[in-house]
C-alpha positions as CSV (number, residue, x, y, z in Angstrom):
1,M,-14.7,42.1,-16.5
2,N,-13.6,42.7,-20.0
3,R,-14.9,39.6,-21.8
4,T,-12.0,39.5,-24.3
5,E,-9.4,39.6,-21.5
6,P,-7.4,36.3,-21.2
7,T,-8.1,34.4,-18.1
8,L,-6.9,31.2,-16.5
9,T,-8.5,28.5,-14.4
10,L,-6.8,27.0,-11.3
11,R,-5.8,24.0,-13.5
12,D,-4.3,26.3,-16.1
13,I,-2.2,28.1,-13.5
14,A,-1.0,24.7,-12.2
15,D,0.1,23.8,-15.8
16,L,1.7,27.2,-16.2
17,A,3.8,26.9,-12.9
18,K,4.3,23.2,-13.5
19,V,3.0,22.1,-10.1
20,E,0.0,19.9,-9.0
21,R,-3.4,21.4,-8.8
22,A,-3.5,21.1,-5.0
23,V,-0.4,23.3,-4.7
24,V,-2.2,26.2,-6.3
25,S,-5.1,25.8,-3.8
26,M,-2.4,25.9,-0.9
27,W,-1.0,29.1,-2.4
28,R,-4.5,30.8,-2.2
29,R,-4.7,29.8,1.5
30,R,-1.2,31.1,2.4
31,P,-0.8,34.8,1.4
32,R,2.6,35.2,3.1
33,V,5.7,34.6,1.0
34,R,9.1,34.9,2.7
35,G,7.6,37.0,5.3
36,Q,5.8,39.4,3.0
37,H,2.1,39.7,2.3
38,M,1.6,38.7,-1.3
39,P,-2.1,37.5,-1.6
40,F,-3.1,35.3,-4.5
41,P,-4.9,37.3,-7.3
42,R,-8.6,37.5,-6.8
43,A,-11.0,35.5,-9.1
44,V,-12.8,37.5,-11.9
45,A,-16.4,38.1,-10.9
46,G,-19.2,36.8,-13.2
47,A,-16.9,34.5,-15.2
48,G,-19.1,31.4,-14.8
49,P,-19.2,28.2,-12.6
50,V,-15.5,27.7,-12.9
51,E,-13.2,30.3,-11.2
52,R,-11.1,32.2,-13.6
53,F,-8.2,34.7,-13.0
54,R,-6.7,37.4,-15.1
55,R,-3.8,36.0,-16.8
56,D,-1.6,39.1,-16.5
57,E,-2.2,39.2,-12.8
58,V,-1.2,35.6,-12.4
59,V,1.9,36.1,-14.4
60,D,3.1,39.1,-12.3
61,W,2.2,37.2,-9.1
62,L,4.3,34.2,-10.1
63,A,7.2,36.5,-11.0
64,R,7.1,38.4,-7.6
65,T,6.7,35.5,-5.4
66,G,9.2,33.1,-7.4
67,R,6.7,30.3,-6.8
68,G,6.4,27.3,-9.2
69,N,8.9,25.3,-11.2
70,N,8.8,27.1,-14.6
71,P,11.3,29.9,-14.9
72,E,9.8,30.6,-18.4
73,H,6.1,31.0,-17.2
74,R,6.0,34.5,-18.8
75,L,6.7,33.1,-22.2
76,D,4.4,30.1,-21.8
77,A,1.5,32.1,-20.5
78,P,0.1,33.2,-23.9
79,A,-0.4,29.5,-24.8
80,L,-2.9,29.3,-22.0
81,G,-6.1,31.0,-21.3
82,V,-8.4,29.3,-23.9
83,P,-11.5,31.3,-24.4
84,A,-14.3,29.6,-22.5
85,S,-16.6,29.2,-25.6
86,A,-14.0,27.9,-28.0
87,S,-14.1,24.1,-29.0
88,L,-11.0,22.1,-29.7
89,E,-11.8,21.7,-33.5
90,D,-12.4,25.4,-34.0
91,L,-9.1,26.2,-32.5
92,V,-7.3,23.5,-34.6
93,T,-9.0,24.9,-37.7
94,L,-7.6,28.3,-36.9
95,L,-4.2,26.8,-36.2
96,C,-4.2,25.2,-39.6
97,L,-5.2,28.5,-41.2
98,S,-2.3,30.2,-39.3
99,A,0.1,27.7,-40.9
100,H,-0.7,29.2,-44.3
101,C,-0.8,32.8,-43.1
102,D,2.4,35.0,-43.2
103,G,1.2,37.3,-40.4
104,D,-1.5,37.3,-37.6
105,L,-4.8,35.9,-38.1
106,A,-6.2,38.9,-36.1
107,A,-5.3,41.2,-39.1
108,L,-7.4,39.4,-41.4
109,T,-11.2,39.7,-41.9
110,A,-13.7,36.7,-42.1
111,A,-13.6,37.0,-45.9
112,E,-9.9,37.1,-46.0
113,R,-9.8,34.0,-43.9
114,E,-12.0,32.2,-46.2
115,S,-10.0,33.2,-49.2
116,L,-6.8,31.9,-47.5
117,A,-8.5,28.7,-46.7
118,Q,-9.6,28.3,-50.3
119,H,-6.1,28.8,-51.5
120,A,-4.7,26.3,-48.9
121,D,-7.5,23.6,-49.5
122,P,-8.7,24.1,-53.1
123,R,-10.3,20.5,-53.2
124,D,-12.0,21.1,-49.8
125,E,-10.4,18.0,-48.1
126,F,-9.8,19.2,-44.6
127,L,-10.2,23.0,-44.0
128,L,-12.4,25.0,-46.5
129,T,-15.7,23.8,-45.1
130,E,-14.7,24.3,-41.5
131,V,-13.6,27.8,-42.1
132,R,-16.8,28.7,-43.9
133,Q,-18.9,27.3,-40.9
134,L,-16.6,28.8,-38.2
135,T,-17.8,31.6,-36.0
136,A,-14.5,32.8,-34.7
137,T,-14.6,35.5,-32.0
138,D,-11.8,38.1,-31.8
139,A,-10.6,36.4,-28.5
140,M,-10.2,33.1,-30.3
141,V,-8.2,34.5,-33.1
142,R,-6.0,36.4,-30.7
143,F,-5.4,33.3,-28.6
144,V,-4.3,31.4,-31.6
145,D,-1.9,34.1,-32.7
146,D,-0.5,34.0,-29.0
147,L,-0.4,30.2,-29.1
148,V,1.8,30.1,-32.2
149,E,4.1,32.7,-30.9
150,A,4.5,30.9,-27.5
151,S,5.3,27.4,-29.1
152,F,8.2,25.8,-30.6
153,G,6.5,25.0,-33.8
154,L,3.0,23.9,-34.9
155,P,3.2,20.3,-33.6
156,E,3.8,21.8,-30.1
157,A,1.0,24.2,-30.5
158,L,-1.3,21.4,-31.3
159,A,0.0,19.4,-28.4
160,R,-0.9,22.3,-26.1
161,L,-4.4,22.5,-27.5
162,E,-5.0,18.8,-27.1
163,N,-3.6,18.7,-23.5
164,G,-5.2,22.0,-22.5
165,P,-8.8,22.8,-21.4
166,A,-10.3,22.4,-24.9
167,G,-8.9,18.9,-25.2
168,R,-9.8,17.9,-21.7
169,A,-13.3,19.0,-22.2
170,L,-13.8,16.1,-24.6
171,G,-12.9,13.5,-21.8
172,R,-10.8,11.4,-24.2
173,R,-8.6,8.8,-22.6
174,E,-6.1,7.7,-25.3
175,L,-3.0,5.5,-25.4
176,T,0.0,6.6,-23.3
177,T,3.3,7.8,-24.7
178,E,5.0,4.5,-23.9
179,A,2.3,2.6,-25.9
180,M,2.7,4.9,-28.8
181,A,6.4,4.2,-28.8
182,L,6.0,0.5,-28.7
183,I,3.4,0.4,-31.5
184,S,5.4,2.8,-33.7
185,A,8.4,0.6,-33.3
186,I,6.5,-2.4,-34.5
187,V,5.0,-0.4,-37.4
188,R,8.5,0.7,-38.3
189,A,9.7,-3.0,-38.3
190,G,6.8,-4.0,-40.6
191,A,7.2,-1.1,-43.0
192,L,11.0,-2.0,-43.3
193,H,10.1,-5.6,-44.0
194,L,7.8,-4.7,-46.8
195,E,10.0,-2.1,-48.5
196,P,13.1,-0.4,-47.2
197,D,12.2,2.8,-48.9
198,G,8.8,2.8,-46.9
199,V,5.3,2.0,-47.7
200,P,2.0,3.7,-47.2
201,V,0.3,3.2,-43.8
202,V,-3.6,2.7,-43.9
203,F,-5.1,3.9,-40.7
204,A,-8.2,1.7,-40.5
205,G,-9.4,3.1,-37.1
206,G,-8.4,4.4,-33.6
207,P,-7.4,7.6,-31.9
208,P,-6.0,10.4,-34.0
209,S,-2.9,10.5,-31.9
210,L,-2.1,6.9,-32.8
211,A,-2.4,7.8,-36.5
212,L,0.0,10.6,-36.2
213,A,2.5,8.5,-34.3
214,V,2.6,5.6,-36.8
215,G,2.5,8.1,-39.8
216,S,5.7,9.9,-38.5
217,G,9.2,9.1,-39.8
218,G,8.6,9.9,-43.4
219,R,5.8,7.4,-44.0
220,R,2.8,8.3,-46.1
221,L,-0.6,8.0,-44.3
222,L,-3.4,6.7,-46.4
223,L,-6.9,7.8,-45.6
224,Q,-9.8,6.2,-47.5
225,S,-12.7,8.0,-45.9
226,D,-14.0,11.7,-46.1
227,G,-16.0,11.9,-42.9
228,P,-15.5,14.5,-40.0
229,A,-13.1,12.2,-38.3
230,A,-10.9,11.8,-41.5
231,R,-11.0,15.6,-42.0
232,A,-9.9,16.3,-38.5
233,L,-7.1,13.9,-38.9
234,R,-6.0,15.5,-42.1
235,R,-5.8,18.9,-40.3
236,R,-3.6,17.3,-37.6
237,A,-1.3,15.6,-40.2
238,L,-0.8,19.0,-41.9
239,L,0.3,20.5,-38.6
240,H,2.7,17.6,-38.2
241,E,3.9,17.9,-41.8
242,L,2.8,14.3,-42.6
243,A,2.2,13.2,-46.1
244,V,-1.5,12.2,-46.6
245,V,-2.5,10.3,-49.8
246,D,-5.8,9.0,-51.1
247,R,-4.7,5.9,-53.0
248,A,-1.5,3.9,-53.5
249,D,-0.5,0.9,-55.6
250,T,2.4,-0.5,-53.5
251,P,1.9,-3.0,-50.7
252,L,0.2,-1.5,-47.7
253,L,0.6,-1.7,-44.0
254,R,-2.7,-1.5,-42.3
255,V,-3.1,-0.3,-38.7
256,L,-6.3,-0.9,-36.6
257,A,-6.9,0.1,-33.0
258,V,-10.0,-1.7,-31.6
259,L,-10.5,0.0,-28.1
260,G,-13.7,0.2,-26.1
261,L,-15.6,-2.6,-27.9
262,D,-16.9,-5.9,-26.5
263,T,-15.1,-9.1,-27.5
264,D,-17.4,-10.1,-30.3
265,A,-17.4,-6.5,-31.9
266,T,-13.6,-6.6,-31.6
267,L,-13.1,-9.9,-33.3
268,D,-15.6,-8.9,-36.0
269,R,-13.6,-5.8,-36.9
270,I,-10.3,-7.7,-36.9
271,D,-11.8,-10.5,-39.1
272,D,-13.0,-7.9,-41.6
273,L,-9.6,-6.3,-41.7
274,L,-7.8,-9.5,-42.3
275,L,-10.1,-10.7,-45.0
276,E,-9.1,-7.5,-46.9
277,L,-5.4,-8.2,-46.4
278,A,-3.8,-8.8,-49.7
279,P,-0.7,-11.1,-50.2
280,G,2.4,-9.1,-49.4
281,E,0.6,-6.6,-47.1
282,L,0.8,-6.4,-43.1
283,A,-1.6,-5.5,-40.6
284,V,-0.9,-4.3,-37.1
285,V,-3.9,-4.7,-34.7
286,I,-4.2,-3.2,-31.2
287,G,-7.0,-4.3,-28.9
288,P,-8.0,-5.6,-25.5
289,A,-5.8,-8.6,-24.4
290,V,-8.8,-10.5,-23.3
291,A,-9.8,-10.8,-27.1
292,L,-6.3,-10.9,-28.7
293,C,-4.2,-12.9,-26.2
294,E,-6.2,-14.7,-23.5
295,R,-8.3,-17.9,-23.4
296,L,-11.9,-17.5,-24.7
297,R,-15.0,-19.6,-24.4
298,G,-18.0,-20.5,-26.5
299,D,-18.9,-18.5,-29.5
300,A,-16.1,-15.9,-29.0
301,E,-13.5,-18.7,-29.0
302,R,-15.0,-20.1,-32.3
303,L,-15.0,-16.7,-33.9
304,R,-11.4,-16.1,-33.0
305,A,-10.4,-19.5,-34.2
306,R,-12.1,-18.9,-37.5
307,T,-9.9,-15.7,-37.9
308,L,-6.7,-17.6,-36.8
309,R,-7.3,-20.4,-39.4
310,L,-6.5,-17.9,-42.2
311,G,-2.8,-18.4,-41.0
312,H,-2.0,-14.6,-41.2
313,L,-1.0,-14.3,-37.5
314,A,2.8,-13.8,-37.4
315,S,3.2,-12.5,-33.9
316,A,1.1,-11.7,-30.8
317,V,2.2,-9.5,-27.8
318,R,0.5,-8.7,-24.7
319,L,1.4,-5.2,-23.5
320,P,2.1,-4.1,-20.0
321,R,-0.9,-2.8,-18.1
322,G,-1.7,0.9,-17.8
323,M,-1.0,1.8,-21.4
324,W,-4.6,2.8,-22.1
325,R,-5.8,5.7,-20.0
326,Q,-9.5,4.8,-20.5
327,A,-8.9,1.6,-18.5
328,H,-5.5,1.7,-17.0
329,R,-6.0,-1.8,-15.3
330,Q,-6.8,-3.5,-18.6
331,A,-3.9,-4.9,-20.6
332,L,-3.7,-4.6,-24.3
333,G,-2.9,-7.0,-26.9
334,L,-1.1,-6.5,-30.3
335,W,-1.2,-8.8,-33.4
336,V,1.2,-8.6,-36.4
337,C,-0.4,-10.3,-39.4
338,A,1.0,-11.0,-42.8
339,G,-1.3,-11.5,-45.9
340,G,-0.7,-14.4,-48.1
341,Q,1.1,-16.4,-45.5
342,D,0.1,-19.7,-43.7
343,A,1.9,-19.2,-40.4
344,R,1.6,-22.3,-38.2
345,R,4.2,-21.1,-35.6
346,P,3.4,-17.7,-34.5
347,M,5.8,-15.8,-32.2
348,V,4.4,-14.5,-28.9
349,A,5.5,-12.7,-25.9
350,D,4.0,-11.3,-22.6
351,L,5.6,-8.0,-22.1
352,D,3.8,-7.6,-18.8
353,A,6.2,-10.1,-17.4
354,F,9.1,-7.7,-17.9
355,P,9.9,-4.6,-15.7
356,L,9.3,-1.4,-17.7
357,A,13.1,-0.7,-17.3
358,D,13.9,-3.8,-19.1
359,L,11.6,-3.0,-22.2
360,S,13.7,-2.0,-25.2
361,V,11.8,-0.6,-28.1
362,E,14.6,-1.4,-30.4
363,D,14.9,-5.0,-29.4
364,L,11.1,-5.5,-29.7
365,S,11.2,-4.1,-33.2
366,A,14.2,-6.4,-34.1
367,D,12.1,-9.3,-32.7
368,V,9.1,-8.6,-34.8
369,S,11.3,-8.1,-37.9
370,A,12.8,-11.6,-37.3
371,A,9.4,-13.2,-36.8
372,L,8.2,-11.7,-40.1
373,T,11.2,-13.2,-41.9
374,S,10.8,-16.5,-40.0
375,D,14.5,-16.3,-38.9
376,G,14.7,-19.2,-36.6
377,A,18.5,-18.8,-36.4
378,R,18.3,-15.5,-34.6
379,A,18.2,-15.2,-30.8
380,F,15.2,-13.4,-29.5
381,R,15.0,-11.2,-26.5
382,Y,11.2,-11.3,-26.0
383,L,9.4,-13.5,-28.5
384,R,9.2,-17.3,-28.4
385,T,7.4,-19.8,-30.7
386,A,3.8,-21.0,-30.1
387,D,1.9,-23.7,-31.9
388,L,-1.2,-22.6,-33.8
389,A,-2.8,-26.1,-33.6
390,T,-2.7,-26.0,-29.8
391,I,-4.2,-22.4,-29.9
392,L,-7.1,-23.5,-32.0
393,T,-8.0,-26.1,-29.4
394,G,-8.9,-23.4,-27.0
395,S,-5.4,-22.5,-25.4
396,P,-4.5,-18.9,-24.9
397,I,-2.5,-17.2,-27.7
398,V,-0.1,-15.6,-25.3
399,P,0.2,-17.7,-22.1
400,S,0.9,-15.5,-18.9
401,G,4.6,-14.8,-18.6
402,A,5.5,-16.1,-22.1
403,R,9.0,-15.0,-22.9
404,A,12.0,-16.0,-25.1
405,P,14.2,-18.8,-23.7
406,R,17.4,-17.4,-22.3
407,W,20.9,-18.4,-23.6
408,G,23.1,-19.9,-20.9
409,V,26.4,-18.4,-19.8
410,P,29.6,-20.4,-19.3
411,S,29.7,-22.8,-16.3
412,V,32.7,-21.0,-15.0
413,D,30.5,-17.8,-14.4
414,H,27.9,-19.7,-12.5
415,L,30.6,-21.4,-10.4
416,A,32.2,-18.1,-9.7
417,R,29.0,-16.5,-8.5
418,V,28.3,-19.3,-6.1
419,R,31.8,-19.5,-4.7
420,A,31.9,-15.8,-4.2
421,A,28.7,-15.8,-2.3
422,A,29.5,-19.0,-0.4
423,L,32.8,-17.5,0.9
424,V,30.7,-14.9,2.8
425,T,27.9,-17.2,4.0
426,A,30.4,-19.8,5.2
427,E,32.0,-17.5,7.6
428,P,31.0,-18.1,11.3
429,P,28.0,-15.8,12.2
430,P,29.1,-12.7,14.1
431,S,27.9,-12.2,17.6
432,F,26.9,-9.0,19.5
433,D,26.5,-8.7,23.3
434,V,26.2,-5.8,25.7
435,L,27.0,-6.0,29.4
436,V,24.7,-3.7,31.4
437,T,24.1,-3.1,35.1
438,A,21.4,-1.4,37.1
439,S,21.9,2.3,37.9
440,P,19.8,4.7,40.2
441,G,18.0,6.2,37.2
442,A,17.1,9.9,36.7
443,I,14.0,11.5,38.2
444,L,13.9,14.2,35.4
445,L,14.7,13.1,31.8
446,R,16.4,16.0,30.0
447,Q,15.7,16.4,26.3
448,R,16.1,19.0,23.6
449,S,14.8,18.9,20.1
450,L,16.9,19.1,17.0
451,G,15.3,22.4,16.1
452,E,16.5,23.8,19.4
453,L,20.0,22.5,18.8
454,S,20.0,23.9,15.3
455,D,18.9,27.3,16.5
456,A,21.7,27.1,19.1
457,G,24.2,26.4,16.4
458,V,25.5,23.1,17.9
459,V,24.1,21.1,15.0
460,K,24.0,22.0,11.4
461,V,21.7,20.6,8.6
462,H,22.8,21.0,5.1
463,R,20.3,21.3,2.3
464,R,19.7,18.4,0.0
465,S,21.2,18.1,-3.7
466,R,19.7,16.3,-6.6
467,I,22.2,13.8,-8.1
468,D,21.7,12.3,-11.5
469,R,22.3,8.5,-11.4
470,S,23.4,8.7,-15.0
471,H,26.5,10.6,-14.0
472,S,27.9,7.5,-12.2
473,D,31.4,6.4,-13.1
474,P,32.4,2.7,-12.6
475,N,35.9,4.0,-11.6
476,G,34.6,7.0,-9.6
477,T,35.9,7.7,-6.2
478,V,33.4,10.2,-4.7
479,P,30.5,7.9,-3.4
480,V,26.8,9.1,-3.3
481,L,25.0,8.3,-0.1
482,T,21.3,8.2,0.8
483,A,19.9,7.4,4.1
484,D,18.2,4.2,2.8
485,G,21.1,3.0,0.7
486,T,19.4,3.3,-2.6
487,M,22.4,4.8,-4.4
488,D,25.1,3.0,-2.6
489,N,26.4,1.6,-6.1
490,V,26.8,5.1,-7.4
491,A,30.1,7.0,-7.4
492,L,31.3,10.0,-9.4
493,D,34.6,11.0,-10.9
494,P,36.1,13.8,-8.7
495,F,36.3,16.2,-11.7
496,D,32.7,15.5,-12.6
497,A,31.5,15.9,-9.2
498,E,33.2,19.4,-8.8
499,R,32.0,20.4,-12.4
500,L,28.4,19.1,-12.1
501,Y,27.6,19.7,-8.5
502,P,29.9,22.6,-7.3
503,R,27.3,23.7,-4.7
504,A,26.6,20.3,-3.2
505,A,27.8,19.7,0.4
506,R,30.4,17.1,1.1
507,T,30.2,14.9,4.2
508,E,32.8,14.8,6.9
509,A,33.8,11.9,9.0
510,G,31.1,11.3,11.6
511,D,28.3,13.1,9.7
512,I,24.8,11.6,9.8
513,V,22.9,11.2,6.6
514,F,19.1,11.2,7.2
515,V,15.8,11.6,5.7
516,D,12.5,12.5,7.3
517,G,8.9,12.1,6.2
518,E,6.9,8.9,6.4
519,A,9.8,6.6,6.9
520,P,12.6,8.4,8.9
521,R,16.1,6.7,8.3
522,A,19.7,7.6,9.2
523,R,23.1,6.3,8.9
524,V,26.6,7.5,9.8
525,D,29.3,8.3,7.3
526,E,32.5,7.0,8.9
527,L,35.0,8.2,6.2
528,G,33.5,11.5,4.9
529,G,34.0,13.1,1.4
530,S,30.7,11.7,0.0
531,L,28.0,13.5,-1.9
532,V,24.4,13.1,-0.5
533,A,21.5,12.7,-2.8
534,S,18.1,14.2,-2.3
535,P,15.8,13.6,-0.4
536,S,18.5,12.8,2.2
537,R,20.4,15.6,4.1
538,I,23.5,15.9,6.2
539,L,23.3,16.4,9.9
540,R,26.7,17.7,11.3
541,L,27.4,17.8,15.1
542,H,29.5,20.4,16.9
543,P,32.0,18.9,19.3
544,S,30.1,20.3,22.2
545,V,27.2,17.9,21.5
546,E,27.4,15.2,24.1
547,V,25.4,12.7,22.2
548,G,27.3,10.7,19.5
549,P,26.4,10.3,15.9
550,H,25.5,6.6,16.1
551,T,23.2,7.4,19.0
552,I,21.4,10.0,17.1
553,A,21.2,7.8,14.1
554,A,19.7,5.0,16.1
555,I,17.1,7.5,17.6
556,I,16.1,8.7,14.1
557,N,15.7,5.1,12.9
558,H,13.2,4.5,15.7
559,Q,11.2,7.7,15.1
560,S,7.5,7.5,14.3
561,A,6.5,8.8,10.8
562,T,6.7,12.5,10.8
563,T,7.5,15.2,8.3
564,E,9.4,17.6,10.5
565,W,12.9,16.7,11.7
566,R,13.1,19.7,13.9
567,T,10.6,18.2,16.4
568,W,12.8,15.1,16.9
569,S,14.0,15.0,20.6
570,L,17.6,14.0,21.7
571,P,18.4,13.1,25.3
572,L,21.0,15.0,27.4
573,L,23.3,12.5,28.8
574,D,26.2,12.4,31.3
575,P,29.4,12.5,29.3
576,T,30.6,9.2,30.6
577,A,27.2,7.5,29.9
578,A,27.0,9.2,26.5
579,A,30.5,7.8,25.5
580,R,29.7,4.3,26.6
581,L,26.3,4.3,24.8
582,E,28.0,5.6,21.6
583,A,30.6,2.9,21.7
584,S,27.9,0.2,22.1
585,L,25.8,1.6,19.3
586,T,28.8,1.8,17.1
587,M,29.4,-1.9,17.6
588,A,25.6,-2.5,17.0
589,S,25.9,-0.6,13.8
590,A,28.8,-2.7,12.6
591,Y,26.9,-5.8,13.6
592,G,24.0,-4.8,11.6
593,A,26.2,-4.1,8.5
594,A,27.7,-7.6,8.9
595,L,24.3,-9.2,9.0
596,R,23.1,-7.2,5.9
597,R,26.2,-8.3,4.2
598,R,25.4,-12.0,4.9
599,Q,21.9,-11.6,3.9
600,N,22.9,-10.0,0.5
601,A,25.4,-12.9,0.0
602,L,22.6,-15.4,0.8
603,H,20.3,-13.8,-1.8
604,D,23.1,-13.9,-4.4
605,L,24.0,-17.5,-3.5
606,T,20.3,-18.6,-3.9
607,T,20.0,-16.8,-7.2
608,A,23.3,-18.2,-8.5
609,L,22.2,-21.8,-7.5
610,I,19.0,-21.6,-9.3
611,D,20.5,-20.1,-12.5
612,G,23.4,-22.4,-12.4
613,V,21.4,-25.6,-12.0
614,T,18.7,-24.5,-14.5
615,A,21.5,-23.9,-17.1
616,G,23.0,-27.4,-16.3
617,A,26.3,-25.6,-15.4
618,V,26.3,-26.4,-11.6
619,N,25.6,-29.7,-9.8
620,V,24.8,-29.5,-6.1
621,V,26.6,-32.2,-4.2
622,P,24.8,-33.6,-1.0
623,H,26.6,-32.8,2.2
624,S,27.0,-36.5,3.0
625,N,29.3,-36.9,0.0
626,T,31.6,-33.9,0.7
């Protein structure tokens, strides 16, 4: 093997093809593709304990087989294949050097690279020392040149390094993208509260990715240390084009992430930060919810109470679980503190009580901004008022499920909801009966699988289509169906349906919409003209099939879990018996739809009654008085 030849691991190949790692292992075991023998490239001999494959061979194989979900894999490939001996910081150093180079780094000698670093970093704040100490191989330099060429800018090139093999080798588990967005929104609200033109953000500790997130948006990032971590952060700030300063005279906004420490150490770090907080400054603290939000006992409770007696806490929020990759089951807490204030009524919220779909970054930012201005006249979406005196007696800062009080709606709305649902539930319940008699029975039960019927051309299965729910139109007339009913409220405008999904098959009256897999489900489209959303498919019957669509749908709904619809068996019935069975099952289907309609109305009635009585807009009259 040529040691400078770029190679990929199986994980790299999965990233390149945008598939799961297990899919690549399956490709290796199945050399036939569309009936042709196309074996997976062989691993390079002598490449070490981790199997590696020549990058060019993998790219050619993906192009020939058409496998994977990345049509631009040939363009993305140069960004993969990190040299095995390269560390993340060495590659980031070369990437920073490339930002100041007009051409390729590979065209420069080691002395020329040092001269370039001295020109880019004359005060030796982030780059010069690292370049002097760097032992860069030709493979590393060429890889960085290829990375820059394959990326949409330096920030994306850095992200590829952080998320690639060099970054994964460090085993870091940082905050999720959702957590970064929430924290950045709160920092933005605090910065606008202090000064509309922006204030410097002091990063007092935490993962580098958090510093880059809170420093974005034109804010200046103030770094007060010169250690290796600060120099590494300056290099990343350069790649993100963030302004980094050493000192500032204006009011500051301090950001501290206390992750991975025990409760006592966490509270000590927070107490030190708040003692430094000058009047007119703000601090945003992120740490474990057990220390920042929940009830404490003993010395830990007394230590936290001592910090809270400063009166700086303006707002406290418990973040949803799963926002810290190091401990995805642990909830995080967030404090917003204001220096020079004596707040006795902090605003709190438990965001874990809201579904993720209901969390609005903009609304949370507006709530925090109002809490900082003590605007009690504003309606809050998440935050509610707490009592500091009660918290200091040992109560939790953020009680479980804490949320803002909801504003009531006019009583006529509650009454309309209750009456609309009661019109359905007050109907006499439907009945369903089937008259049967004994028959001689059949000695031989005749059955054929759906696969046999499909091969014979008497049934046809249409391929699935992905439908974007966001394309739904309230006035749309083209319904979108699924076997499990998850998109029954989605309809498209006819012009949008034709423009956006020209190749999607439409149903005809009597078609069966089904889904296989672990929970087979089926339903019959009585009207036709609908689109069917993936993973559901359309099963269309030829008139010669003696089994009716409702019969087939009922058979599918009683199938055991399987992943192959072609193995499902259908009975071959006498035409008269098949017609009678189909008529009975059609009635059974209508009966089931009526029951589901009543069940949905009962759910709406229950919810409307609870909301109406809670809001004081509805009174329930006892039956004895009606």
